[in-house]
C-alpha positions in Angstrom: 81.5 -31.5 -13.7 82.7 -31.2 -10.0 81.8 -27.5 -10.0 78.3 -28.1 -11.0 77.7 -30.6 -8.2 79.1 -28.5 -5.7 76.6 -25.8 -7.0 73.6 -28.0 -7.0 74.6 -29.2 -3.5 74.7 -25.9 -2.2 71.4 -24.9 -4.0 69.4 -27.7 -1.8 71.3 -26.6 1.5 69.5 -23.2 1.0 66.3 -24.6 0.9 64.3 -24.9 4.2 64.4 -28.6 5.6 61.0 -28.4 7.3 59.1 -27.2 4.3 56.1 -30.0 3.7 55.6 -31.5 0.4 52.6 -30.6 -1.4 49.5 -32.9 -0.9 47.3 -34.4 -3.4 43.5 -34.3 -3.0 42.2 -37.8 -3.1 39.8 -38.3 -5.8 36.0 -38.3 -4.7 34.2 -41.7 -5.3 30.8 -40.8 -7.5 27.5 -40.6 -5.7 25.4 -43.3 -5.5 21.9 -42.8 -7.1 20.6 -44.2 -3.9 21.8 -42.0 -1.6 20.2 -39.0 -3.5 16.8 -40.6 -3.0 17.5 -41.0 0.8 18.3 -37.3 0.9 15.7 -36.3 -0.8 13.2 -38.7 1.1 14.2 -37.2 4.5 13.7 -33.7 3.1 10.2 -34.5 2.2 9.8 -36.2 5.7 10.9 -32.7 7.5 8.8 -30.7 5.3 5.9 -32.9 5.8 6.3 -32.8 9.5 7.0 -29.3 9.6 3.9 -28.6 7.6 1.6 -31.0 9.8 2.9 -29.3 13.0 2.4 -25.7 11.5 -1.1 -26.9 10.4 -2.1 -28.3 13.8 -0.8 -25.3 15.5 -2.9 -23.1 12.9 -6.1 -25.2 13.5 -5.7 -25.3 17.2 -5.0 -21.0 17.4 -7.7 -20.2 14.5 -10.1 -23.4 13.7 -10.6 -25.3 16.5 -13.5 -25.3 18.8 -11.2 -24.0 21.4 -10.6 -20.9 19.1 -14.1 -20.6 18.5 -15.2 -20.0 22.1 -12.0 -17.9 22.7 -13.3 -15.6 20.0 -16.9 -15.3 21.5 -15.2 -14.5 24.9 -12.9 -11.9 23.1 -15.8 -10.3 22.2 -17.5 -10.2 25.3 -14.5 -9.1 27.1 -14.3 -6.1 24.7 -17.8 -5.1 25.2 -18.8 -5.9 21.7 -22.3 -7.1 22.5 -23.9 -7.2 19.1 -20.9 -9.0 17.6 -21.2 -11.8 20.4 -24.9 -12.2 19.5 -24.0 -12.5 15.8 -21.7 -15.7 16.8 -23.5 -18.8 15.4 -25.8 -20.6 17.8 -25.8 -17.5 20.5 -29.4 -16.1 19.8 -31.8 -18.0 21.3 -35.8 -18.2 20.4 -38.6 -18.5 23.0 -39.2 -22.6 22.2 -35.4 -23.2 23.2 -36.0 -21.4 26.3 -39.0 -23.3 26.9 -37.6 -26.6 26.4 -34.8 -25.5 29.0 -36.9 -25.0 31.4 -36.8 -21.1 31.3 -39.3 -18.0 30.6 -39.9 -17.9 27.2 -40.7 -14.3 27.9 -37.3 -13.6 29.0 -36.2 -9.8 28.1 -33.1 -9.1 25.8 -32.7 -5.8 27.4 -29.4 -6.7 29.2 -27.7 -8.2 25.8 -26.1 -4.6 25.0 -22.3 -3.2 25.5 -23.8 -0.8 28.3 -24.6 -3.7 30.5 -21.4 -5.8 29.9 -18.5 -6.0 32.7 -14.8 -6.9 32.0 -13.8 -10.4 31.4 -9.8 -11.4 31.5 -7.3 -14.1 32.3 -9.1 -16.2 29.9 -7.1 -19.6 29.7 -8.8 -22.6 27.9 -8.4 -25.8 29.9 -9.9 -28.6 28.1 -11.5 -30.1 25.1 -13.7 -33.2 24.7 -15.3 -34.6 21.9 -18.7 -37.1 22.1 -19.9 -37.6 18.7 -20.7 -34.4 17.1 -20.5 -32.3 20.2 -17.1 -31.1 21.5 -17.1 -29.7 25.2 -14.6 -26.7 25.7 -14.1 -25.9 29.3 -12.4 -22.1 29.8 -11.4 -20.4 32.7 -11.5 -16.6 33.5 -12.1 -13.8 35.8 -15.0 -11.8 35.9 -14.3 -8.3 38.1 -13.2 -9.6 41.2 -14.5 -13.4 40.8 -12.9 -16.5 39.2 -15.0 -18.6 37.0 -15.2 -21.6 34.8 -17.7 -22.4 31.8 -18.4 -25.4 29.7 -19.7 -24.8 26.0 -21.1 -27.2 24.0 -20.0 -26.6 20.2 -20.8 -28.6 17.0 -19.6 -28.6 13.3 -21.5 -25.9 11.0 -19.9 -26.8 7.9 -16.7 -26.0 5.8 -15.5 -23.0 4.4 -13.0 -24.3 1.7 -10.4 -26.4 3.5 -11.4 -24.7 6.9 -14.1 -26.2 9.3 -16.6 -23.6 10.9 -18.3 -24.1 13.9 -21.9 -22.9 16.2 -22.7 -23.4 19.7 -24.7 -26.5 20.0 -26.2 -24.9 23.1 -26.8 -20.8 23.4 -24.3 -19.4 26.2 -26.9 -17.1 26.9 -28.9 -17.7 30.6 -31.6 -15.9 32.3 -31.4 -13.9 35.6 -34.9 -14.2 37.5 -34.8 -11.0 39.2 -37.2 -9.9 42.2 -36.6 -6.6 43.4 -38.9 -5.6 46.6 -39.5 -1.8 47.2 -38.7 -0.4 43.9 -40.2 -0.4 40.0 -36.9 0.7 38.8 -33.2 -0.8 39.1 -29.8 -0.9 37.7 -27.9 -3.6 36.3 -24.2 -2.7 35.8 -25.3 0.9 35.8 -27.6 0.1 33.0 -31.4 1.5 34.5 -34.3 -1.0 33.9 -38.2 -0.1 35.2 -40.0 -3.4 35.1 -42.7 -2.3 33.3 -40.3 -2.0 30.4 -39.5 -5.3 30.4 -42.4 -7.1 31.8 -44.9 -8.9 29.0 -47.7 -7.1 31.2 -46.4 -3.4 30.4 -47.7 -1.1 33.1 -50.1 -3.8 34.6 -46.4 -5.7 35.8 -47.2 -6.9 39.2 -44.6 -4.9 41.7 -42.9 -8.5 42.9 -43.6 -10.5 39.6 -40.0 -11.8 39.1 -38.7 -10.3 35.9 -36.6 -12.7 33.7 -33.8 -11.2 31.8 -31.6 -13.0 29.2 -27.8 -12.4 30.1 -24.3 -13.5 28.4 -22.7 -16.6 29.9 -19.9 -16.0 31.4 -21.0 -12.4 32.5 -20.9 -10.5 36.0 -24.2 -8.9 36.6 -24.2 -6.0 39.7 -28.0 -5.6 40.4 -28.6 -2.4 42.6 -31.5 0.1 43.3 -30.7 3.9 43.4 -33.8 6.1 43.7 -35.0 8.9 45.5 -37.3 6.5 47.2 -34.9 3.3 48.0 -31.3 2.3 47.5 -29.2 -1.0 48.0 -25.5 -1.8 47.9 -26.5 -4.3 45.3 -25.4 -7.7 44.6 -23.0 -9.5 42.2 -24.3 -12.3 40.2 -21.8 -14.3 38.1 -23.7 -16.1 35.1 -21.5 -19.0 34.5 -23.6 -21.7 32.9 -25.3 -21.7 29.4 -29.1 -22.0 29.4 -29.5 -21.8 33.3 -32.1 -19.6 35.5 -30.2 -17.6 38.4 -32.9 -16.6 40.7 -32.3 -13.0 42.8 -34.2 -11.9 45.3 -33.3 -8.2 46.3 -34.8 -6.0 49.2 -34.2 -2.4 48.4 -34.2 -0.2 51.6 -35.8 3.4 52.1 -33.3 6.2 51.7 -33.0 9.0 54.3 -34.6 11.6 51.9 -37.6 9.4 51.8 -38.1 8.7 55.1 -37.4 12.6 55.8 -40.3 13.2 53.1 -42.6 10.8 54.8 -41.8 12.5 58.2 -42.5 15.8 56.7 -46.0 14.6 55.5 -47.1 13.0 58.5 -46.3 16.1 60.7 -48.3 18.4 58.0 -51.5 16.0 58.3 -51.3 15.9 61.9 -51.1 19.9 61.6 -54.1 19.5 59.4 -56.0 17.6 62.0 -55.3 19.9 64.8 -57.1 22.6 63.1 -60.6 20.9 63.5 -62.2 22.3 66.0 -64.4 19.2 67.2 -63.7 16.3 69.7 -63.0 13.7 67.1 -61.0 15.1 64.2 -62.3 13.2 60.9 -60.3 10.8 59.4 -57.4 11.5 62.2 -55.8 9.3 64.7 -56.8 10.8 68.2 -59.5 12.4 69.8 -61.6 13.2 73.0 -64.7 11.8 74.2 -66.7 13.4 77.2 -70.0 12.6 78.7 -70.9 16.0 79.4 -71.5 19.0 77.1 -68.8 21.3 75.7 -69.2 25.1 76.4 -66.5 26.2 73.6 -65.1 24.8 70.5 -61.9 22.6 71.3 -58.6 23.7 70.2 -55.8 20.7 69.3 -52.0 21.3 69.3 -49.6 18.4 68.6 -47.6 18.3 71.3 -45.1 15.2 70.5 -44.7 14.2 66.6 -44.2 10.6 65.6 -40.5 9.3 65.0 -40.9 7.9 61.9 -39.4 4.8 60.2 -40.1 2.9 57.5 -40.2 -1.0 56.7 -40.5 -2.9 53.1 -44.0 -4.5 52.7 -43.8 -6.3 49.5 -43.5 -3.5 47.0 -44.7 -0.8 49.3 -43.8 0.8 52.7 -45.0 0.8 56.1 -44.9 2.9 59.2 -44.6 0.6 62.0 -46.8 1.6 65.0 -45.5 4.6 67.2 -46.8 7.0 69.2 -47.4 10.6 69.3 -49.5 13.3 71.6 -51.9 15.9 71.1 -53.2 18.6 73.8 -56.7 19.5 73.8 -58.3 22.4 75.5 -62.0 22.9 75.6 -64.6 24.0 78.5 -66.9 21.3 79.5 -70.3 22.0 81.0 -71.5 19.5 83.9 -75.2 17.9 82.6 -75.8 17.5 86.2 -75.3 21.0 87.7 -74.2 23.2 84.6 -70.9 24.1 86.1 -68.3 24.5 83.7 -64.9 22.9 83.7 -61.5 23.7 81.7 -60.0 20.6 80.4 -56.3 21.1 79.3 -55.4 17.3 78.8 -52.4 15.6 76.8 -53.6 12.8 74.5 -51.1 10.1 73.8 -52.3 8.2 70.4 -50.7 5.5 68.4 -50.2 6.1 64.8 -49.1 3.9 61.5 -49.2 4.2 57.9 -48.9 2.7 54.7 -47.0 4.2 51.7 -47.6 3.1 48.2 -45.4 3.8 45.3 -47.4 4.9 42.4 -46.6 4.1 38.6 -45.4 8.0 38.2 -42.9 7.4 41.0 -44.9 9.5 43.9 -46.1 8.0 47.2 -49.2 7.9 48.5 -49.4 8.2 52.2 -52.3 7.0 54.2 -52.0 7.5 58.1 -53.9 5.4 60.4 -54.4 4.0 64.0 -53.2 0.7 65.3 -56.3 0.3 67.1 -58.6 1.0 64.1 
C-alpha cells in the first residue's frame, strides 16, 4: 500500500505544473426567429439600395436627357453627320425655320461630314426640367474656342422600361452668309458656289446673303481661295439652336489677278496706240489741234498706269490713276501753210471696272475718269 502511494506521487511529480486544464465550450443559445427576419430585412434593404444606385447610374449614363444630348455631341465629334441628322428632333422643316424667323430656303449643303470640325472636352453642366421640357446645358471646346449650349429635350416614349428622348427644338442653326468679291467660297475646306445653294440658281445676285443650315454646336471657318480673290477667313461658332448667325466677308484681289488686270490694261493701251488718229476710238487719251495734220499721227505709250484693285460690291474697280502717251505728228498751219512737227507727251487719267462672269472669267472695261 505504501509503495503504491509513492508511485502515484512520483507520477504526479513528473507531470508539468503549468499545463492548462481543458476548457469546455459554452453551449450556444438557440437563434430567435425574429433575429433571422431582421437580418433578411437588412440584406433586402441593402440590395434594394444597391439596385437603386445602379439603376440611377445607368439612367444618368445611358437613358437620361443629358445622356441623349451627349450622344448627339459624340456623333458630331466623330464627324458622323448623317447619324447626327438621324437623331430624333434634329431635322427641321421649312415651316419650323419660318416660325423661328429663319429663311425657309436655307441650304443643307453644310450638313455633311466634310464640313465638320472637331468638338472635344464635352462636359455636361446642368439639367433642369420645366413640365415636359428638360433643358440640358453642355460645355465644350470647338477648335480654339470654348462654348456652352443649352438644348431643349422632351420625352419621345418608352422602349420597355427605358425612356426615349427627342430634341424639342432642333439643334440646327443658320449661317446667313454674304461674300463680297467672289461667287465661290470655302467652309471648313468644303467649296461652295453661291449659285449651287441659292434658290435662284444661276440667277443668284452676287451680294444676296446665302442661308446655310449648320449643326449647333459647330465651328465653321469661312474663307475665299480662288485665282481672283482670297481672304484669310473668319471663324463662326454656331452655339445656339435655331438661331441665325450673320456673316459678311469681303474678299481681296490676289496678286495673280492684279497682275492679269495690269497686263490686260497695258495691252489695251498698246492697241489704242496703233490707231493713227488724233482721237483713238474708245481710248482714254487723244490730241486736239486747230490746224490740219500733214502726216498720220504716231502714238507710243510712255508710262503705263500702276494698277491697283478695290472691291465694288461683287465686282472690282481700278481707281483713277495716271499714265502718259507720246504723239508725233506734223501739223500744217491754216494761216500760212507752214508745217510744225509735234512731239508731245500727253498725260491722261484712267480707271476700269472688272466684272466677274458666271464662268469665272473677268470682263475688263477701261475708261477715263473725265468721261
